[in-house]
Z-matrix of the N, CA and C atoms (Angstrom, degrees):
N
C 1 1.462
C 2 1.521 1 110.88
N 3 1.323 2 115.03 1 -38.74
C 4 1.463 3 119.06 2 178.57
C 5 1.522 4 110.44 3 -66.81
N 6 1.332 5 116.93 4 -37.68
C 7 1.460 6 120.68 5 179.74
C 8 1.527 7 111.29 6 -76.92
N 9 1.330 8 116.60 7 -33.12
C 10 1.467 9 120.57 8 -178.05
C 11 1.519 10 112.02 9 -74.92
N 12 1.315 11 116.74 10 -40.70
C 13 1.463 12 120.42 11 -178.37
C 14 1.513 13 112.17 12 89.46
N 15 1.322 14 116.04 13 169.65
C 16 1.467 15 122.16 14 -177.23
C 17 1.520 16 111.37 15 -78.28
N 18 1.329 17 115.47 16 155.67
C 19 1.456 18 120.63 17 174.13
C 20 1.531 19 110.17 18 -64.99
N 21 1.300 20 115.01 19 151.85
C 22 1.469 21 120.19 20 -179.26
C 23 1.520 22 109.74 21 -60.10
N 24 1.327 23 116.63 22 125.87
C 25 1.448 24 122.03 23 178.34
C 26 1.517 25 114.59 24 89.41
N 27 1.339 26 117.02 25 -5.15
C 28 1.474 27 119.21 26 -178.35
C 29 1.529 28 110.85 27 -67.83
N 30 1.305 29 116.36 28 -41.86
C 31 1.468 30 121.05 29 175.70
C 32 1.522 31 107.66 30 -128.87
N 33 1.314 32 116.95 31 125.31
C 34 1.461 33 119.96 32 179.32
C 35 1.524 34 109.25 33 -137.05
N 36 1.320 35 115.00 34 131.16
C 37 1.467 36 122.00 35 -179.92
C 38 1.532 37 111.48 36 55.60
N 39 1.333 38 115.10 37 37.63
C 40 1.456 39 119.96 38 177.57
C 41 1.518 40 115.12 39 77.43
N 42 1.327 41 116.72 40 4.37
C 43 1.465 42 120.38 41 -178.59
C 44 1.526 43 110.78 42 -109.58
N 45 1.333 44 114.98 43 147.08
C 46 1.454 45 121.05 44 179.78
C 47 1.531 46 110.05 45 -86.84
N 48 1.325 47 115.87 46 131.55
C 49 1.460 48 120.91 47 176.43
C 50 1.522 49 108.07 48 -124.43
N 51 1.331 50 117.54 49 88.80
C 52 1.474 51 120.69 50 -176.83
C 53 1.527 52 111.74 51 -58.77
N 54 1.328 53 115.59 52 139.50
C 55 1.459 54 121.91 53 175.73
C 56 1.532 55 106.94 54 -101.98
N 57 1.333 56 118.49 55 110.88
C 58 1.467 57 121.02 56 -171.67
C 59 1.524 58 113.00 57 -66.33
N 60 1.332 59 114.78 58 157.51
C 61 1.462 60 121.32 59 176.26
C 62 1.520 61 109.05 60 -63.17
N 63 1.327 62 116.90 61 136.68
C 64 1.458 63 119.75 62 -174.46
C 65 1.525 64 113.23 63 -85.07
N 66 1.337 65 117.92 64 -22.35
C 67 1.455 66 119.48 65 -175.59
C 68 1.533 67 110.48 66 -151.17
N 69 1.324 68 116.21 67 97.48
C 70 1.468 69 121.18 68 -178.85
C 71 1.530 70 111.97 69 -64.03
N 72 1.356 71 120.08 70 -43.31
C 73 1.474 72 118.89 71 178.54
C 74 1.524 73 113.24 72 -58.37
N 75 1.335 74 117.96 73 -39.16
C 76 1.458 75 120.14 74 177.97
C 77 1.524 76 110.99 75 -68.02
N 78 1.341 77 116.36 76 -35.77
C 79 1.463 78 120.12 77 175.60
C 80 1.526 79 109.69 78 -59.69
N 81 1.334 80 116.51 79 -47.39
C 82 1.467 81 121.01 80 179.90
C 83 1.530 82 110.92 81 -64.10
N 84 1.330 83 116.55 82 -42.91
C 85 1.463 84 120.62 83 -179.35
C 86 1.534 85 110.71 84 -61.20
N 87 1.326 86 115.80 85 -45.18
C 88 1.457 87 119.28 86 179.75
C 89 1.513 88 112.11 87 -62.31
N 90 1.321 89 116.15 88 -40.83
C 91 1.462 90 120.78 89 -179.78
C 92 1.524 91 111.17 90 -63.20
N 93 1.314 92 117.24 91 -45.31
C 94 1.464 93 119.33 92 -175.11
C 95 1.523 94 112.58 93 -78.72
N 96 1.316 95 117.72 94 -25.90
C 97 1.470 96 118.76 95 171.35
C 98 1.527 97 109.67 96 -63.95
N 99 1.332 98 115.67 97 -43.33
C 100 1.462 99 119.73 98 176.26
C 101 1.519 100 111.48 99 -63.39
N 102 1.335 101 116.34 100 -41.26
C 103 1.462 102 120.34 101 -178.66
C 104 1.527 103 111.16 102 -60.93
N 105 1.331 104 116.87 103 -43.34
C 106 1.465 105 120.46 104 178.65
C 107 1.530 106 110.23 105 -66.10
N 108 1.333 107 115.36 106 -45.21
C 109 1.458 108 119.31 107 -179.45
C 110 1.517 109 113.55 108 -64.96
N 111 1.329 110 116.37 109 -25.79
C 112 1.462 111 120.83 110 -178.23
C 113 1.520 112 111.87 111 -59.60
N 114 1.312 113 116.15 112 -36.68
C 115 1.462 114 119.10 113 -179.84
C 116 1.528 115 110.51 114 -68.13
N 117 1.330 116 115.59 115 -28.05
C 118 1.462 117 118.84 116 176.91
C 119 1.513 118 112.35 117 -65.98
N 120 1.343 119 116.00 118 -52.34
C 121 1.467 120 115.37 119 -175.31
C 122 1.522 121 113.04 120 -84.57
N 123 1.336 122 118.65 121 -26.37
C 124 1.461 123 119.09 122 179.29
C 125 1.528 124 110.90 123 -74.25
N 126 1.318 125 116.57 124 -46.80
C 127 1.466 126 120.14 125 179.51
C 128 1.525 127 110.33 126 -71.35
N 129 1.323 128 117.24 127 -41.35
C 130 1.460 129 120.64 128 -176.59
C 131 1.523 130 113.38 129 -83.69
N 132 1.331 131 116.86 130 4.20
C 133 1.465 132 118.66 131 174.71
C 134 1.527 133 110.42 132 -65.45
N 135 1.341 134 116.62 133 -12.05
C 136 1.466 135 120.42 134 174.87
C 137 1.524 136 111.25 135 -62.24
N 138 1.325 137 116.10 136 -27.42
C 139 1.461 138 119.70 137 174.72
C 140 1.515 139 114.91 138 95.53
N 141 1.322 140 118.73 139 -24.55
C 142 1.465 141 120.06 140 176.90
C 143 1.530 142 109.24 141 -153.14
N 144 1.327 143 115.99 142 163.30
C 145 1.459 144 121.56 143 -173.16
C 146 1.524 145 112.61 144 -64.40
N 147 1.333 146 117.38 145 -33.04
C 148 1.459 147 120.09 146 -176.11
C 149 1.534 148 112.13 147 -66.37
N 150 1.327 149 116.76 148 -27.10
C 151 1.462 150 120.18 149 -175.04
C 152 1.533 151 113.58 150 -100.69
N 153 1.342 152 116.23 151 4.58
C 154 1.467 153 119.74 152 178.94
C 155 1.534 154 109.75 153 -62.81
N 156 1.332 155 115.84 154 135.50
C 157 1.458 156 121.55 155 -177.67
C 158 1.525 157 110.39 156 -113.74
N 159 1.324 158 115.49 157 124.92
C 160 1.459 159 119.59 158 174.98
C 161 1.515 160 111.14 159 -65.75
N 162 1.327 161 116.81 160 -28.15
C 163 1.464 162 120.69 161 178.69
C 164 1.521 163 110.81 162 -62.33
N 165 1.323 164 117.17 163 -38.61
C 166 1.466 165 120.80 164 178.92
C 167 1.527 166 110.33 165 -62.65
N 168 1.322 167 116.48 166 -42.58
C 169 1.468 168 120.74 167 179.50
C 170 1.525 169 111.02 168 -64.58
N 171 1.332 170 117.00 169 -46.48
C 172 1.464 171 121.16 170 -179.73
C 173 1.528 172 110.53 171 -63.60
N 174 1.325 173 116.86 172 -44.20
C 175 1.461 174 119.79 173 -179.20
C 176 1.523 175 112.36 174 -66.61
N 177 1.314 176 116.80 175 -34.52
C 178 1.468 177 119.69 176 175.92
C 179 1.523 178 110.33 177 -62.87
N 180 1.332 179 115.50 178 -44.01
C 181 1.469 180 120.39 179 178.54
C 182 1.521 181 111.19 180 -64.21
N 183 1.326 182 117.40 181 -45.40
C 184 1.463 183 121.06 182 -177.73
C 185 1.528 184 111.51 183 -64.31
N 186 1.322 185 116.75 184 -39.93
C 187 1.460 186 120.17 185 178.72
C 188 1.530 187 110.97 186 -65.99
N 189 1.330 188 116.35 187 -38.31
C 190 1.462 189 120.03 188 177.95
C 191 1.531 190 110.30 189 -64.84
N 192 1.324 191 116.56 190 -42.67
C 193 1.464 192 120.77 191 178.10
C 194 1.526 193 110.65 192 -62.08
N 195 1.333 194 116.33 193 -45.84
C 196 1.463 195 119.96 194 177.60
C 197 1.510 196 111.94 195 -59.69
N 198 1.328 197 116.54 196 -39.68
C 199 1.457 198 120.55 197 179.12
C 200 1.515 199 112.99 198 -65.17
N 201 1.330 200 116.56 199 -42.78
C 202 1.472 201 120.67 200 -179.94
C 203 1.523 202 110.74 201 -64.67
N 204 1.330 203 116.87 202 -47.58
C 205 1.466 204 120.61 203 -177.03
C 206 1.531 205 111.74 204 -64.71
N 207 1.334 206 116.49 205 -43.91
C 208 1.462 207 119.61 206 -179.91
C 209 1.518 208 111.67 207 -66.73
N 210 1.338 209 117.00 208 -39.72
C 211 1.463 210 120.32 209 179.01
C 212 1.521 211 111.32 210 -68.02
N 213 1.334 212 116.23 211 -33.18
C 214 1.460 213 120.26 212 177.80
C 215 1.524 214 110.76 213 -60.59
N 216 1.335 215 116.08 214 -40.50
C 217 1.464 216 120.96 215 -179.29
C 218 1.529 217 110.99 216 -79.72
N 219 1.324 218 116.69 217 -53.55
C 220 1.468 219 120.66 218 -176.71
C 221 1.520 220 111.79 219 -65.19
N 222 1.337 221 116.41 220 -35.22
C 223 1.461 222 120.39 221 -178.63
C 224 1.509 223 113.93 222 -89.00
N 225 1.335 224 117.24 223 3.57
C 226 1.468 225 122.67 224 177.19
C 227 1.527 226 112.34 225 54.10
N 228 1.336 227 114.70 226 47.26
C 229 1.463 228 122.85 227 174.88
C 230 1.528 229 113.57 228 67.06
N 231 1.315 230 118.16 229 17.98
C 232 1.464 231 121.61 230 175.54
C 233 1.535 232 108.71 231 -70.90
N 234 1.354 233 118.78 232 122.96
C 235 1.471 234 119.96 233 -176.07
C 236 1.518 235 113.05 234 -62.17
N 237 1.322 236 117.57 235 -30.96
C 238 1.457 237 120.07 236 177.90
C 239 1.516 238 111.54 237 -63.68
N 240 1.321 239 116.08 238 -43.55
C 241 1.463 240 120.31 239 179.12
C 242 1.526 241 111.36 240 -70.98
N 243 1.330 242 117.09 241 -39.20
C 244 1.462 243 120.31 242 -177.84
C 245 1.526 244 111.16 243 -62.60
N 246 1.324 245 116.59 244 -47.72
C 247 1.459 246 119.39 245 -177.69
C 248 1.520 247 112.16 246 -72.40
N 249 1.310 248 117.09 247 -31.61
C 250 1.460 249 118.84 248 174.41
C 251 1.525 250 111.07 249 -76.66
N 252 1.340 251 117.09 250 -22.22
C 253 1.455 252 120.39 251 175.10
C 254 1.519 253 111.57 252 -61.82
N 255 1.328 254 116.45 253 -38.00
C 256 1.470 255 120.01 254 176.47
C 257 1.521 256 110.12 255 -60.38
N 258 1.322 257 116.25 256 -45.57
C 259 1.470 258 120.41 257 -179.90
C 260 1.521 259 110.93 258 -67.50
N 261 1.330 260 116.63 259 -35.59
C 262 1.465 261 120.17 260 178.91
C 263 1.523 262 110.37 261 -59.58
N 264 1.327 263 116.45 262 -45.51
C 265 1.452 264 120.04 263 178.84
C 266 1.517 265 112.56 264 -63.88
N 267 1.323 266 116.71 265 -41.90
C 268 1.460 267 121.08 266 -179.45
C 269 1.519 268 111.84 267 -66.72
N 270 1.318 269 116.55 268 -39.24
C 271 1.465 270 120.32 269 178.16
C 272 1.522 271 110.56 270 -64.78
N 273 1.325 272 115.72 271 -45.29
C 274 1.462 273 120.62 272 -174.71
C 275 1.519 274 113.06 273 -66.00
N 276 1.331 275 117.93 274 -31.91
C 277 1.458 276 120.22 275 -172.74
C 278 1.526 277 113.18 276 -84.48
N 279 1.322 278 117.11 277 -11.85
C 280 1.471 279 119.29 278 -173.88
C 281 1.521 280 113.03 279 -54.98
N 282 1.320 281 117.14 280 -46.74
C 283 1.466 282 120.40 281 -174.03
C 284 1.520 283 112.72 282 -64.72
N 285 1.331 284 116.85 283 -34.19
C 286 1.456 285 119.48 284 -175.38
C 287 1.507 286 114.76 285 -117.66
N 288 1.322 287 117.84 286 19.48
C 289 1.467 288 120.00 287 -175.15
C 290 1.521 289 113.27 288 -64.92
N 291 1.311 290 118.03 289 -22.40
C 292 1.458 291 120.71 290 178.65
C 293 1.520 292 112.57 291 -97.88
N 294 1.340 293 116.71 292 5.18
C 295 1.465 294 121.06 293 -176.08
C 296 1.523 295 113.45 294 -117.63
N 297 1.333 296 116.76 295 -30.80
C 298 1.456 297 120.94 296 -168.95
C 299 1.527 298 112.90 297 -84.07
N 300 1.321 299 114.67 298 156.59
C 301 1.472 300 121.41 299 164.61
C 302 1.528 301 106.87 300 -74.08
N 303 1.324 302 120.01 301 147.14
C 304 1.465 303 121.21 302 179.14
C 305 1.526 304 114.48 303 -51.62
N 306 1.331 305 118.04 304 -35.25
C 307 1.467 306 119.36 305 177.43
C 308 1.529 307 110.70 306 -69.34
N 309 1.324 308 116.51 307 -32.61
C 310 1.462 309 119.88 308 174.47
C 311 1.518 310 110.94 309 -65.74
N 312 1.338 311 115.84 310 -37.99
C 313 1.468 312 120.21 311 176.77
C 314 1.529 313 110.76 312 -65.79
N 315 1.344 314 116.30 313 -39.46
C 316 1.463 315 120.45 314 177.20
C 317 1.525 316 110.44 315 -60.21
N 318 1.330 317 116.74 316 -45.05
C 319 1.464 318 121.32 317 179.27
C 320 1.524 319 111.15 318 -66.28
N 321 1.323 320 116.73 319 -39.65
C 322 1.464 321 120.97 320 178.50
C 323 1.525 322 110.88 321 -60.10
N 324 1.333 323 116.59 322 -45.23
C 325 1.456 324 120.86 323 179.15
C 326 1.514 325 112.89 324 -66.43
N 327 1.336 326 116.86 325 -39.84
C 328 1.465 327 120.89 326 179.91
C 329 1.524 328 111.26 327 -65.04
N 330 1.323 329 116.65 328 -45.22
C 331 1.466 330 120.37 329 178.32
C 332 1.525 331 110.43 330 -63.39
N 333 1.328 332 116.07 331 -39.08
C 334 1.466 333 120.24 332 179.23
C 335 1.531 334 111.48 333 -60.67
N 336 1.333 335 116.54 334 -41.98
C 337 1.466 336 120.14 335 -179.43
C 338 1.521 337 111.43 336 -65.33
N 339 1.326 338 116.77 337 -40.64
C 340 1.464 339 120.67 338 177.34
C 341 1.528 340 110.26 339 -63.44
N 342 1.331 341 116.40 340 -41.30
C 343 1.465 342 120.80 341 176.71
C 344 1.527 343 109.93 342 -59.13
N 345 1.337 344 116.47 343 -43.18
C 346 1.460 345 119.35 344 -178.77
C 347 1.527 346 112.00 345 -65.18
N 348 1.326 347 116.67 346 -48.57
C 349 1.469 348 119.89 347 -176.85
C 350 1.523 349 111.48 348 -57.66
N 351 1.325 350 115.93 349 -52.34
C 352 1.463 351 119.19 350 -176.97
C 353 1.527 352 111.87 351 -77.32
N 354 1.343 353 116.79 352 -30.46
C 355 1.455 354 119.97 353 176.95
C 356 1.512 355 112.22 354 -67.20
N 357 1.338 356 116.46 355 -39.96
C 358 1.462 357 120.70 356 178.10
C 359 1.523 358 110.88 357 -64.22
N 360 1.315 359 116.31 358 -45.02
C 361 1.464 360 120.19 359 179.70
C 362 1.529 361 110.87 360 -64.84
N 363 1.330 362 116.39 361 -37.91
C 364 1.463 363 120.83 362 -179.08
C 365 1.520 364 111.14 363 -65.82
N 366 1.333 365 117.05 364 -46.50
C 367 1.460 366 118.81 365 -177.68
C 368 1.527 367 111.71 366 -69.70
N 369 1.327 368 117.01 367 -34.33
C 370 1.460 369 120.22 368 -177.87
C 371 1.529 370 112.00 369 -75.17
N 372 1.332 371 116.58 370 -44.33
C 373 1.465 372 119.91 371 -171.11
C 374 1.521 373 113.83 372 -98.08
N 375 1.317 374 117.72 373 -34.08
C 376 1.465 375 119.85 374 -178.55
C 377 1.525 376 112.04 375 -92.89
N 378 1.335 377 115.57 376 -47.68
C 379 1.469 378 119.34 377 -179.83
C 380 1.522 379 112.15 378 -84.55
N 381 1.347 380 115.96 379 -16.31
C 382 1.469 381 122.50 380 -178.38
C 383 1.534 382 112.00 381 55.12
N 384 1.318 383 114.23 382 48.08
C 385 1.463 384 121.97 383 173.50
C 386 1.519 385 107.46 384 -102.84
N 387 1.318 386 116.84 385 118.87
C 388 1.463 387 121.36 386 -175.78
C 389 1.528 388 109.75 387 -84.69
N 390 1.324 389 114.46 388 73.98
C 391 1.458 390 122.06 389 178.89
C 392 1.525 391 106.71 390 -89.79
N 393 1.330 392 116.57 391 94.86
C 394 1.463 393 121.45 392 -168.77
C 395 1.531 394 112.14 393 -56.84
N 396 1.318 395 117.94 394 -45.08
C 397 1.460 396 121.80 395 -175.93
C 398 1.526 397 113.01 396 -100.38
N 399 1.318 398 116.82 397 5.15
C 400 1.461 399 118.94 398 -178.90
C 401 1.515 400 112.64 399 65.30
N 402 1.330 401 116.27 400 35.54
C 403 1.465 402 121.02 401 -175.24
C 404 1.525 403 111.90 402 -64.92
N 405 1.335 404 116.65 403 -40.11
C 406 1.467 405 118.64 404 -177.96
C 407 1.527 406 112.31 405 -63.18
N 408 1.349 407 119.37 406 -53.03
C 409 1.466 408 117.18 407 178.35
C 410 1.525 409 112.93 408 -69.30
N 411 1.337 410 117.95 409 -35.30
C 412 1.465 411 120.33 410 -173.98
C 413 1.526 412 111.99 411 -73.90
N 414 1.319 413 117.32 412 -46.24
C 415 1.461 414 120.21 413 -176.73
C 416 1.524 415 112.24 414 -100.98
N 417 1.325 416 116.66 415 -43.71
C 418 1.453 417 119.40 416 -177.44
C 419 1.510 418 113.65 417 -70.15
N 420 1.335 419 116.42 418 -61.30
C 421 1.465 420 120.57 419 -176.29
C 422 1.524 421 111.16 420 -68.91
N 423 1.327 422 116.94 421 -44.36
C 424 1.466 423 119.65 422 -178.02
C 425 1.523 424 111.37 423 -71.83
N 426 1.332 425 116.92 424 -33.87
C 427 1.461 426 119.01 425 173.95
C 428 1.516 427 110.89 426 -60.35
N 429 1.341 428 116.15 427 -40.19
C 430 1.465 429 121.17 428 176.86
C 431 1.524 430 110.54 429 -65.47
N 432 1.335 431 115.97 430 -43.71
C 433 1.467 432 119.86 431 177.18
C 434 1.529 433 110.36 432 -59.54
N 435 1.325 434 117.43 433 -39.62
C 436 1.460 435 120.64 434 -179.85
C 437 1.520 436 112.34 435 -61.36
N 438 1.330 437 116.20 436 -40.75
C 439 1.463 438 119.39 437 177.63
C 440 1.512 439 111.80 438 -64.20
N 441 1.331 440 115.77 439 -40.83
C 442 1.469 441 120.32 440 178.81
C 443 1.530 442 110.62 441 -70.76
N 444 1.345 443 116.47 442 -39.56
C 445 1.467 444 120.88 443 -179.25
C 446 1.522 445 111.57 444 -61.61
N 447 1.335 446 117.23 445 -33.04
C 448 1.461 447 120.26 446 177.37
C 449 1.521 448 110.64 447 -61.18
N 450 1.325 449 115.80 448 -35.94
C 451 1.457 450 120.20 449 178.34
C 452 1.512 451 113.43 450 -75.58
N 453 1.337 452 116.02 451 -18.78
C 454 1.475 453 119.89 452 178.91
C 455 1.524 454 110.65 453 -91.37
N 456 1.346 455 116.46 454 -60.23
C 457 1.461 456 120.58 455 -173.70
C 458 1.529 457 112.84 456 -81.45
N 459 1.326 458 116.95 457 -4.12
C 460 1.464 459 119.36 458 173.80
C 461 1.506 460 112.90 459 -83.41
N 462 1.334 461 117.05 460 -7.26
C 463 1.466 462 121.29 461 -179.81
C 464 1.533 463 110.63 462 -70.81
N 465 1.317 464 115.75 463 144.37
C 466 1.467 465 120.30 464 -177.41
C 467 1.523 466 112.93 465 -63.06
N 468 1.337 467 117.35 466 -32.18
C 469 1.474 468 119.22 467 -178.27
C 470 1.520 469 112.41 468 -73.04
N 471 1.348 470 116.26 469 -8.40
C 472 1.460 471 120.74 470 173.58
C 473 1.529 472 110.97 471 -110.65
N 474 1.329 473 115.20 472 17.54
C 475 1.460 474 119.90 473 176.67
C 476 1.509 475 114.46 474 89.64
N 477 1.335 476 117.64 475 1.13
C 478 1.450 477 121.09 476 -179.29
C 479 1.516 478 112.71 477 -79.11
N 480 1.314 479 116.32 478 173.51
C 481 1.459 480 121.94 479 -178.56
C 482 1.523 481 111.62 480 -76.61
N 483 1.330 482 116.98 481 -26.86
C 484 1.459 483 120.63 482 -179.31
C 485 1.518 484 111.83 483 93.32
N 486 1.305 485 115.89 484 -158.77
C 487 1.470 486 123.39 485 -178.86
C 488 1.523 487 112.01 486 56.98
N 489 1.327 488 116.85 487 32.47
C 490 1.458 489 121.90 488 177.71
C 491 1.524 490 108.14 489 -136.91
N 492 1.323 491 115.98 490 143.18
C 493 1.460 492 121.54 491 -178.55
C 494 1.522 493 110.36 492 -108.29
N 495 1.329 494 115.93 493 126.27
C 496 1.458 495 119.71 494 178.02
C 497 1.524 496 111.23 495 -62.32
N 498 1.325 497 116.32 496 -42.68
C 499 1.476 498 120.63 497 -178.46
C 500 1.526 499 110.21 498 -62.18
N 501 1.327 500 116.58 499 -42.94
C 502 1.467 501 120.16 500 179.61
C 503 1.522 502 111.39 501 -64.50
N 504 1.326 503 116.45 502 -42.32
C 505 1.472 504 120.46 503 178.88
C 506 1.524 505 110.94 504 -64.19
N 507 1.319 506 116.88 505 -41.63
C 508 1.458 507 121.02 506 179.31
C 509 1.520 508 110.71 507 -64.22
N 510 1.330 509 116.19 508 -47.89
C 511 1.464 510 120.58 509 -178.94
C 512 1.526 511 111.05 510 -63.41
N 513 1.330 512 116.57 511 -44.58
C 514 1.464 513 120.23 512 -179.96
C 515 1.517 514 112.29 513 -63.20
N 516 1.324 515 116.56 514 -39.59
C 517 1.466 516 121.06 515 -179.66
C 518 1.532 517 110.87 516 -66.22
N 519 1.326 518 116.67 517 -43.01
C 520 1.465 519 120.06 518 -180.00
C 521 1.521 520 111.49 519 -68.79
N 522 1.327 521 117.50 520 -36.48
C 523 1.459 522 120.51 521 176.40
C 524 1.528 523 110.95 522 -65.09
N 525 1.327 524 116.48 523 -36.97
C 526 1.466 525 120.53 524 177.00
C 527 1.530 526 110.81 525 -63.48
N 528 1.334 527 116.49 526 -38.58
C 529 1.465 528 120.79 527 177.39
C 530 1.524 529 110.24 528 -63.01
N 531 1.324 530 117.01 529 -46.54
C 532 1.466 531 120.85 530 -179.89
C 533 1.525 532 111.12 531 -61.02
N 534 1.320 533 116.25 532 -43.22
C 535 1.471 534 120.19 533 179.84
C 536 1.527 535 111.06 534 -63.99
N 537 1.350 536 116.34 535 -43.84
C 538 1.464 537 120.40 536 -178.53
C 539 1.526 538 111.61 537 -64.20
N 540 1.332 539 116.96 538 -43.09
C 541 1.465 540 120.78 539 -179.83
C 542 1.526 541 110.85 540 -64.97
N 543 1.325 542 116.44 541 -46.87
C 544 1.466 543 120.43 542 -178.03
C 545 1.521 544 111.53 543 -64.62
N 546 1.332 545 117.06 544 -48.43
C 547 1.466 546 119.87 545 -178.51
C 548 1.525 547 111.20 546 -68.11
N 549 1.341 548 117.39 547 -36.04
C 550 1.465 549 120.37 548 178.78
C 551 1.513 550 112.25 549 -63.22
N 552 1.337 551 116.70 550 -47.37
C 553 1.459 552 119.94 551 178.77
C 554 1.529 553 111.00 552 -64.82
N 555 1.322 554 117.08 553 -35.90
C 556 1.464 555 120.28 554 179.83
C 557 1.523 556 111.14 555 -66.08
N 558 1.333 557 116.67 556 -53.14
C 559 1.464 558 120.89 557 -175.81
C 560 1.521 559 111.67 558 -65.54
N 561 1.331 560 116.90 559 -51.66
C 562 1.461 561 119.60 560 -176.48
C 563 1.524 562 111.92 561 -75.05
N 564 1.324 563 117.24 562 -25.70
C 565 1.451 564 119.72 563 174.08
C 566 1.512 565 111.25 564 -64.81
N 567 1.336 566 116.05 565 -42.29
C 568 1.468 567 120.64 566 177.66
C 569 1.524 568 110.45 567 -65.44
N 570 1.336 569 116.83 568 -44.16
C 571 1.465 570 120.17 569 179.62
C 572 1.526 571 111.55 570 -63.43
N 573 1.338 572 116.55 571 -40.10
C 574 1.469 573 120.36 572 179.97
C 575 1.522 574 111.50 573 -63.55
N 576 1.313 575 116.76 574 -35.71
C 577 1.462 576 121.01 575 -178.33
C 578 1.522 577 112.87 576 -82.34
N 579 1.306 578 117.88 577 -18.08
C 580 1.468 579 121.08 578 -176.78
C 581 1.533 580 111.75 579 -106.13
N 582 1.330 581 116.85 580 -80.08
C 583 1.474 582 119.46 581 -176.18
C 584 1.525 583 113.00 582 -86.47
N 585 1.344 584 117.68 583 -17.24
C 586 1.466 585 120.48 584 -178.20
C 587 1.515 586 111.56 585 87.52
N 588 1.314 587 116.81 586 148.33
C 589 1.474 588 121.02 587 -178.26
C 590 1.530 589 112.14 588 -126.08
N 591 1.331 590 116.71 589 9.54
C 592 1.464 591 118.91 590 -176.95
C 593 1.523 592 110.60 591 -127.26
N 594 1.339 593 115.74 592 143.66
C 595 1.461 594 121.00 593 176.11
C 596 1.523 595 110.61 594 -72.11
N 597 1.339 596 115.63 595 156.57
C 598 1.461 597 120.07 596 171.13
C 599 1.527 598 108.58 597 -68.36
N 600 1.326 599 116.63 598 160.41
C 601 1.468 600 120.46 599 -174.74
C 602 1.521 601 112.38 600 -57.68
N 603 1.330 602 117.84 601 -42.20
C 604 1.461 603 120.46 602 -178.89
C 605 1.530 604 110.98 603 -65.31
N 606 1.339 605 115.81 604 -41.57
C 607 1.461 606 119.70 605 179.18
C 608 1.523 607 110.88 606 -67.83
N 609 1.321 608 116.61 607 -35.95
C 610 1.457 609 120.11 608 177.79
C 611 1.521 610 110.62 609 -64.89
N 612 1.316 611 116.65 610 -38.64
C 613 1.462 612 120.70 611 178.61
C 614 1.534 613 110.25 612 -65.97
N 615 1.335 614 117.02 613 -41.13
C 616 1.468 615 120.80 614 179.63
C 617 1.517 616 111.79 615 -71.96
N 618 1.318 617 115.81 616 -30.67
C 619 1.455 618 120.75 617 -177.34
C 620 1.518 619 111.48 618 98.26
N 621 1.313 620 117.90 619 147.63
C 622 1.465 621 120.86 620 -176.35
C 623 1.520 622 114.02 621 -65.39
N 624 1.349 623 118.00 622 -25.19
C 625 1.462 624 119.09 623 177.81
C 626 1.529 625 110.42 624 -57.84
N 627 1.334 626 115.46 625 -48.19
C 628 1.452 627 120.04 626 -179.90
C 629 1.526 628 112.27 627 -80.17
N 630 1.336 629 116.14 628 -41.92
C 631 1.463 630 120.09 629 -173.85
C 632 1.527 631 112.52 630 -68.92
N 633 1.321 632 117.18 631 -39.16
C 634 1.465 633 120.57 632 -175.42
C 635 1.527 634 111.88 633 -101.47
N 636 1.328 635 116.25 634 -48.27
C 637 1.465 636 119.82 635 -172.55
C 638 1.525 637 113.66 636 -95.05
N 639 1.330 638 116.05 637 -9.73
C 640 1.473 639 121.00 638 178.63
C 641 1.522 640 112.10 639 60.17
N 642 1.313 641 116.18 640 36.49
C 643 1.457 642 120.19 641 178.40
C 644 1.521 643 108.27 642 -144.16
N 645 1.314 644 116.98 643 140.85
C 646 1.458 645 120.84 644 -177.37
C 647 1.512 646 113.11 645 -89.51
N 648 1.301 647 116.61 646 147.64
C 649 1.460 648 121.23 647 178.44
C 650 1.521 649 111.85 648 -89.09
N 651 1.327 650 117.31 649 -18.34
C 652 1.447 651 121.41 650 -175.97
C 653 1.528 652 109.74 651 -130.96
N 654 1.342 653 117.77 652 154.58
C 655 1.469 654 120.22 653 -177.36
C 656 1.530 655 113.06 654 -57.13
N 657 1.338 656 116.59 655 -37.49
C 658 1.471 657 118.47 656 -177.56
C 659 1.524 658 112.80 657 -65.78
N 660 1.330 659 117.11 658 -18.93
C 661 1.462 660 119.82 659 178.33
C 662 1.513 661 111.59 660 -66.41
N 663 1.326 662 116.64 661 -23.62
C 664 1.466 663 120.11 662 -176.43
C 665 1.527 664 112.00 663 -91.22
N 666 1.329 665 116.84 664 -7.26
C 667 1.468 666 119.91 665 179.49
C 668 1.531 667 107.61 666 -92.36
N 669 1.304 668 116.36 667 81.20
C 670 1.474 669 121.58 668 -177.10
C 671 1.516 670 109.94 669 -143.39
């Protein structure tokens, strides 16, 4: 995002000009398709039927519920925050879904949603990073929180199963951040300097559906 830059008109003369979501029903549909699919890959990450854990399924559900409820409050009923709150909880619980008590999973999801709501606003308005889908706070920051949360709520004194080290989870999560930042800047830096990673202004105005794929996303795109 830092290498790509903001969309044209997103920030002008030092002021933020938010570009609203174009289709709330599609936003909701995408969120809930992911939510349903999450139980498939999170529960089935065991690899075979004999090792499937009901605890993983329950914790995934509890974290999603915590994420929705916290985002509803922190996001002041904004549908974008509410539906991403569900994903925030699901992302955060992955690392410790087989270790936590369900109430720990609920807390993990709730904290994740709060991180997303305020993290998204912070990066957009304070850092002026035009992260269209909130990928950095939703996957990057919350993914890191999930790794750390496994080391917290996996402890036996918090109802967890145990056999997890907070220090190891913290160190591993921070090392993952360093690796992601370094490799991301390397790969996209090379692409930006060689083939380019940004559309021309005219193509950006038309949108990538028309500019790249030659197909419109909306009926009015075909009336030309």
